[in-house]
C-alpha positions, 0 to 999 in steps of 0.5 A: 843255325839250321836245326835238324830232327825238328828241334829248335836251334840251340845256343852254341855260345852257352853250350858246355859240351857239344857233340862234334860229328865228323865223317870218315872217308867211307861216310861213316860218322864219328861223334866226339864231345868237345868244348866250344867257345864263340867269338865274332860269329865263329865257334872254336874247338881245340884238339891234338893236331894229329887227332882223328877229328882233325884229319877227318875235317881236313878231308871233309869240312862238313860237320854236325853239332848237337848239345851233349853231356860230357860223355857224348850223350846227345841232348838236342837236335843237330845242326849242320856246319862247316869246320876248318883248321885255323893257322892265322896266329891272330885267330888262334889267339882269339880262339884261346881267349874265348875258350879261357873266358868260357871254361876258366880254371878248367881251361887254365889247368888243361893248358898247364898240363899240356905245357908240362907234357909238351903237347901244348904246341901240338894243338890245332884250333878248329873254327866252325861256322853254322 
């Protein structure tokens, strides 16, 4: 992981929240706090498939990550990474296993509420590599 701003690299696998910075077509940056989990050298984030961050990654896979709190306040230097939208069912399953292992009952509750609202199948899994 290449850290920016002179800070030491941080451990994405241990991070509770990460600021995911994507770029609009005009170059402006948009930061979003997300949950992230690691498996087999990649990091995974889930999102509503029609969310702005997913559309921006589809247009430009370059992202930046930094540790943050649940409100998005950045707590570390940043690292550059590349993101992609995952469609392979085996990778999607691996991502969910990693997210459920890391976030436990909170992920279970989010999954349950998403299923009840009919949004579970409208999610996108993002794979991020540093």
